[in-house]
C-alpha positions in Angstrom: -10.6 3.8 20.0 -9.3 5.9 22.9 -7.1 3.0 24.0 -5.6 2.9 20.5 -4.9 6.6 20.3 -3.3 6.4 23.7 -0.6 4.3 22.1 0.7 7.4 20.3 2.0 8.6 23.7 4.0 5.5 24.3 7.7 5.0 23.4 7.0 1.4 22.7 4.8 2.5 19.8 5.3 6.1 18.7 8.8 5.9 17.2 7.7 3.0 15.1 4.5 4.8 14.0 6.5 7.9 13.0 9.1 6.0 11.2 6.5 4.1 9.2 4.6 7.3 8.5 7.6 9.1 7.1 8.7 6.1 5.0 5.2 5.7 3.5 5.1 9.5 2.9 8.4 9.4 1.1 7.6 6.4 -1.0 4.5 8.0 -2.3 5.8 11.5 -2.7 8.6 10.2 -4.9 6.5 7.7 -6.8 3.6 10.0 -7.4 5.8 12.9 -8.4 7.6 10.7 -10.9 4.5 9.1 -12.4 2.7 12.5 -12.7 5.7 14.1 -14.3 6.0 11.4 -16.9 2.2 11.1 -17.6 1.7 14.9 -17.9 5.0 16.0 -19.4 6.5 13.1 -21.4 3.8 11.0 -23.0 0.7 12.0 -24.9 -0.5 8.5 -25.6 -3.1 7.0 -23.2 -1.8 3.4 -23.8 1.8 4.4 -23.1 0.8 6.3 -20.0 -1.1 3.3 -18.6 1.9 1.1 -19.4 4.4 3.4 -17.7 2.1 3.6 -14.6 2.0 -0.2 -14.6 5.8 -0.6 -15.0 6.4 1.8 -12.2 4.1 -0.1 -9.9 5.6 -3.4 -11.0 9.2 -2.2 -10.3 8.2 -1.1 -6.8 6.7 -4.4 -5.8 9.2 -6.7 -7.6 11.6 -6.7 -4.5 8.7 -7.8 -2.3 8.4 -10.9 -4.6 12.1 -11.7 -4.6 13.4 -10.6 -1.2 10.5 -11.0 1.3 11.7 -14.4 2.4 15.1 -13.1 3.2 13.8 -10.0 4.9 11.5 -12.1 7.1 14.3 -14.5 8.1 16.6 -11.5 9.0 13.9 -9.8 11.0 13.2 -13.0 13.1 17.0 -13.7 13.6 18.1 -10.2 14.6 17.1 -7.2 16.7 14.3 -5.6 14.6 15.2 -2.1 15.9 18.7 -2.5 14.5 17.4 -3.5 11.1 15.2 -0.4 11.1 18.2 1.8 11.7 20.1 0.2 8.8 17.1 0.4 6.5 16.6 4.1 7.3 20.3 4.9 6.7 19.9 3.3 3.2 16.8 5.4 2.5 18.9 8.6 2.7 21.2 7.3 0.0 18.4 6.1 -2.2 16.6 9.4 -2.0 19.7 11.3 -3.0 19.8 9.1 -6.2 16.0 9.7 -6.7 16.5 13.5 -6.2 19.2 13.5 -8.8 16.9 11.7 -11.2 14.1 14.3 -10.6 16.5 17.2 -11.0 17.9 15.9 -14.3 14.5 14.5 -15.5 16.3 11.2 -16.1 13.6 8.5 -16.2 15.9 5.5 -15.9 17.6 7.0 -12.8 14.1 7.7 -11.3 13.0 4.1 -12.0 16.3 2.8 -10.4 15.6 4.8 -7.2 12.0 3.5 -7.2 13.2 0.0 -7.4 15.7 0.7 -4.6 12.8 2.1 -2.5 10.9 -1.1 -3.1 13.9 -3.0 -1.7 13.9 -0.6 1.3 10.2 -1.2 1.9 10.6 -5.0 1.5 13.1 -5.1 4.4 11.0 -2.8 6.6 7.6 -4.3 5.8 7.8 -7.5 8.0 9.1 -5.5 10.9 6.4 -2.9 11.2 3.8 -5.6 12.0 6.0 -8.3 13.6 7.4 -5.9 16.2 3.9 -5.1 17.5 3.3 -8.4 19.5 6.7 -7.8 21.1 6.0 -4.3 22.2 2.2 -4.5 22.8 0.1 -6.8 25.0 -2.4 -9.0 23.0 -5.4 -6.7 23.7 -3.5 -3.7 22.0 -2.3 -5.5 18.9 -5.4 -4.8 16.8 -5.5 -1.2 17.9 -1.8 -0.8 17.1 -2.2 -2.5 13.7 -5.1 -0.2 12.9 -3.1 2.9 13.8 -0.1 1.7 11.7 -2.5 1.1 8.8 -4.3 4.4 9.3 -1.1 6.3 9.6 0.3 4.6 6.5 -2.6 5.8 4.4 -2.7 9.2 5.9 1.0 9.4 4.9 0.1 8.2 1.4 -2.5 10.9 1.3 -0.1 13.6 2.4 2.6 12.4 0.0 0.2 12.2 -2.9 -1.2 15.6 -2.3 2.2 17.2 -1.9 3.4 15.5 -5.1 0.5 17.1 -7.0 1.0 20.7 -5.8 4.8 21.2 -5.6 7.3 21.4 -8.3 9.5 18.5 -9.3 12.6 20.2 -7.9 10.9 20.9 -4.6 9.9 17.2 -4.4 13.6 16.3 -5.0 14.7 18.3 -1.9 11.8 17.1 0.2 12.4 13.4 -0.2 15.9 13.7 1.1 14.9 15.8 4.1 12.1 13.4 5.0 14.5 10.5 4.8 16.8 12.2 7.3 13.9 12.7 9.7 13.0 9.0 9.3 16.5 8.1 10.2 16.2 10.1 13.5 12.8 8.5 14.4 14.1 5.0 13.6 16.9 5.4 16.2 14.2 5.8 18.9 12.5 2.4 18.3 13.0 0.3 21.4 15.0 -3.0 21.1 13.1 -6.0 19.7 15.6 -8.9 20.0 14.9 -12.3 18.4 12.8 -14.7 20.5 14.3 -18.1 21.1 17.0 -19.6 18.9 16.7 -18.3 15.4 16.8 -20.8 12.5 19.8 -20.6 10.1 19.3 -18.0 7.4 18.9 -19.4 3.9 20.4 -16.8 1.5 19.1 -18.6 -1.6 16.1 -16.3 -2.2 14.3 -18.8 -4.5 14.6 -21.7 -2.2 13.9 -19.6 0.9 10.8 -18.1 -0.8 9.4 -21.5 -1.6 10.1 -22.7 2.0 8.6 -19.7 3.7 5.5 -19.7 1.6 5.0 -23.5 2.0 5.5 -23.3 5.8 2.8 -20.7 6.1 0.3 -21.5 3.4 -0.2 -25.2 4.3 -1.9 -23.8 7.5 -5.5 -23.4 6.4 -6.3 -20.2 8.5 -3.1 -18.5 7.4 -3.7 -19.6 3.7 -7.2 -18.0 3.7 -6.0 -14.8 5.4 -3.0 -14.3 3.1 -5.0 -15.1 -0.1 -7.8 -12.7 1.1 -5.2 -9.9 1.7 -3.6 -10.7 -1.6 -6.8 -10.3 -3.5 -7.3 -6.9 -1.8 -3.9 -5.7 -2.9 -4.4 -7.0 -6.4 -7.5 -4.8 -6.6 -5.6 -1.9 -5.2 -2.7 -2.3 -7.7 -5.2 -2.2 -10.6 -6.8 0.9 -9.2 -3.5 2.7 -8.6 -2.3 1.8 -12.1 -5.4 3.2 -13.7 -6.0 6.4 -11.6 -3.5 8.8 -13.3 -4.4 7.9 -17.0 -8.1 7.6 -16.1 -8.1 11.1 -14.7 -6.3 12.6 -17.6 -7.9 10.7 -20.5 -11.5 9.9 -19.3 -12.2 12.7 -16.8 -10.0 15.2 -18.8 -8.5 16.6 -15.6 -5.0 17.7 -14.6 -2.5 16.2 -12.2 -3.9 17.9 -9.1 -7.1 15.8 -9.7 -5.0 12.7 -10.1 -3.4 13.4 -6.7 -6.9 14.0 -5.3 -8.0 10.6 -6.4 -5.0 8.9 -4.8 -5.5 11.0 -1.7 -9.2 10.1 -1.3 -8.4 6.4 -1.7 -5.7 6.7 1.0 -7.7 8.7 3.6 -10.7 6.4 3.0 -8.6 3.3 4.0 -7.4 5.2 7.0 -11.0 5.9 8.1 -11.9 2.2 7.5 -8.9 1.1 9.6 -10.0 3.1 12.6 -13.7 2.3 12.2 -13.2 -1.5 12.2 -11.1 -1.3 15.4 -14.1 0.5 17.0 -16.6 -2.1 15.7 -14.5 -5.1 16.9 -13.5 -3.4 20.2 -10.0 -4.8 20.0 -11.0 -8.4 19.1 -9.1 -10.0 16.2 -11.9 -11.3 14.0 -12.8 -11.6 10.3 -16.5 -11.5 10.8 -17.0 -8.1 9.2 -14.6 -8.9 6.3 -17.0 -10.6 3.8 -19.6 -7.8 4.1 -16.9 -5.1 3.9 -15.4 -6.4 0.6 -18.8 -6.9 -1.0 -19.6 -3.3 -0.1 -16.3 -2.4 -1.7 -17.2 -4.2 -4.9 -20.6 -2.4 -5.0 -18.8 1.0 -4.8 -16.4 -0.1 -7.5 -19.4 -0.9 -9.8 -20.9 2.5 -8.9 -17.6 4.2 -9.7 -17.6 2.5 -13.1 -21.1 3.7 -13.9 -20.4 7.3 -13.0 -17.1 7.4 -14.8 -18.6 5.8 -17.9 -21.2 8.6 -18.1 -18.7 11.4 -17.5 -19.3 14.3 -19.8 -16.4 16.4 -21.1 -16.8 20.1 -22.1 -15.2 19.6 -25.6 -12.8 22.5 -25.2 -9.8 20.3 -25.2 -8.6 21.8 -21.9 -7.9 19.7 -18.8 -10.1 20.5 -15.8 -8.2 22.0 -12.9 -9.2 21.1 -9.4 -11.9 23.7 -9.1 -13.3 22.8 -12.5 -13.4 19.1 -11.6 -15.2 19.8 -8.3 -17.8 22.0 -10.1 -18.6 19.1 -12.6 -22.1 17.7 -12.0 -20.8 14.1 -11.6 -17.8 15.0 -9.4 -19.5 14.5 -6.0 -21.0 11.0 -6.9 -17.6 9.9 -8.3 -15.7 11.1 -5.2 -18.3 9.5 -2.9 -18.0 6.1 -4.7 -14.2 6.3 -4.5 -14.4 7.1 -0.8 -16.8 4.2 -0.3 -14.4 1.8 -2.0 -11.5 2.9 0.3 -13.4 2.9 3.6 -14.8 -0.6 2.9 -11.3 -1.7 1.9 -9.8 -0.5 5.1 -12.4 -2.3 7.2 -11.7 -5.5 5.2 -7.9 -5.7 5.4 -6.9 -4.4 8.9 -8.3 -7.4 10.9 -6.6 -9.8 8.5 -3.2 -8.2 9.2 -3.8 -8.4 13.0 -4.8 -12.0 12.5 -1.5 -12.9 10.9 0.6 -11.5 13.8 -1.5 -12.9 16.6 -2.1 -16.5 15.5 1.6 -17.6 15.2 4.4 -17.7 17.8 6.1 -14.4 18.2 9.4 -16.0 17.0 7.7 -16.5 13.6 5.7 -13.3 13.1 8.2 -11.6 10.7 8.4 -14.7 8.5 4.6 -15.0 8.4 4.3 -11.3 7.4 7.1 -11.8 4.9 5.3 -14.8 3.4 2.2 -12.7 3.1 4.1 -9.8 1.5 5.6 -12.3 -1.0 2.2 -13.7 -2.1 0.8 -10.1 -2.1 3.6 -9.0 -4.4 3.0 -11.8 -6.8 -0.7 -11.0 -6.9 -0.1 -7.3 -7.3 2.3 -8.0 -10.1 -0.3 -10.1 -11.7 -2.9 -7.3 -11.3 -0.5 -4.7 -12.8 0.2 -7.1 -15.6 -3.5 -7.7 -16.3 -4.0 -3.9 -16.3 -1.1 -3.4 -18.8 -2.3 -6.4 -20.9 -5.9 -5.2 -21.0 -4.8 -1.7 -22.0 -2.7 -3.2 -24.8 -5.8 -5.0 -26.0 -7.8 -1.8 -26.0 -9.8 -2.3 -22.8 -10.3 1.1 -21.4 -9.4 2.1 -17.8 -13.0 2.6 -17.0 -14.0 -0.9 -18.2 -11.2 -2.5 -16.2 -13.1 -1.6 -13.0 -15.5 -4.4 -13.9 -12.7 -6.8 -13.3 -11.9 -5.4 -9.9 -15.6 -5.7 -8.9 -15.6 -9.4 -9.8 -12.4 -9.9 -7.7 -14.2 -8.4 -4.7 -16.7 -11.3 -4.9 -13.9 -13.8 -4.8 -12.3 -11.9 -1.8 -15.7 -12.1 0.1 -15.9 -15.8 -0.4 -12.4 -16.3 0.9 -13.0 -14.0 3.9 -16.2 -15.9 4.7 -14.3 -19.2 4.7 -11.7 -17.6 7.1 -14.5 -16.3 9.4 -16.1 -19.8 9.5 -12.8 -21.5 10.1 -11.5 -19.2 12.9 -14.2 -17.2 14.6 
């Protein structure tokens, strides 16, 4: 733990950490501000609210599905630090468009900016993990991965909270300011040139996607790790789609409570990310992953039970944050949500470290990109299932039963990975 935190004082790690933190903060400040604005100010139909939340999630992850192969090839073929600087420059322009959409309350412009931020994150995603084995010795990679993951979810927490408590116009200004700070921190990331002779880049995104997934997924240990991570993010996508409409329509609470839910989920994963590094003492291993995801599923079931029994006051008014906290079932509900998130963080962090330490350094970005592509497909499927079930009349609360069942499948896959590799 102390060794991991010491990395925050090193130039080989700190600028990357800060750049990732600011990017994750901005993504979630913008996305959460947009979704909360639409859910609470535009629609008054639970089905439409759930569908919009799902569409926003789907738009953000679509570029991961289409462009991950290209982003992985570019990251392995060029200096990763230079790509970071280009991506961070683009973020400033994207956030100017997003700010204009928020100011004018123009939903298509906001969605266009959200799609562009998805493209930005697609090209940055492989780098944040693939650069670690170049800048860190093997014994520090798990710690560095844990800090990146923890920092990401603390950033999500911060962005989510801020989106719930400031005005839309203030959010528009802040996303541009944060993008500028991200540009400055990105300039400080040390060089990470390509290793060896890079393969020619295939710009046909469909052919490249097939090739990069095939080249990775036919290796059994990578297949099991990627599918396990993908199931986790499928579960996460369903939860994030359902949180805002569930808070409004089931718990009858305002947008500050919706932000609180997203924030609790984020900080819980950060706690789990640090905790698993302490348990494993720097070793890259999946031995705790099956138990972690089963515990996650148990907390999902408990969350379902508490939410199903939630009692409203009948006044027709939405609970504010204080009113929600004073509700008899609030503490059990929050405890269940925190348990879901902590167990989830303990499950997923070692698997990311596994991806970047079991392949040659010259292939790490493409391996992470293949993982991101499969993750994106599974997340899109999860969002689609949530939208489809909502259209069929399945409530947000009852959809948590589906996520609990998916945790069992994830545990089985993680067990097979543990037996194959540890």
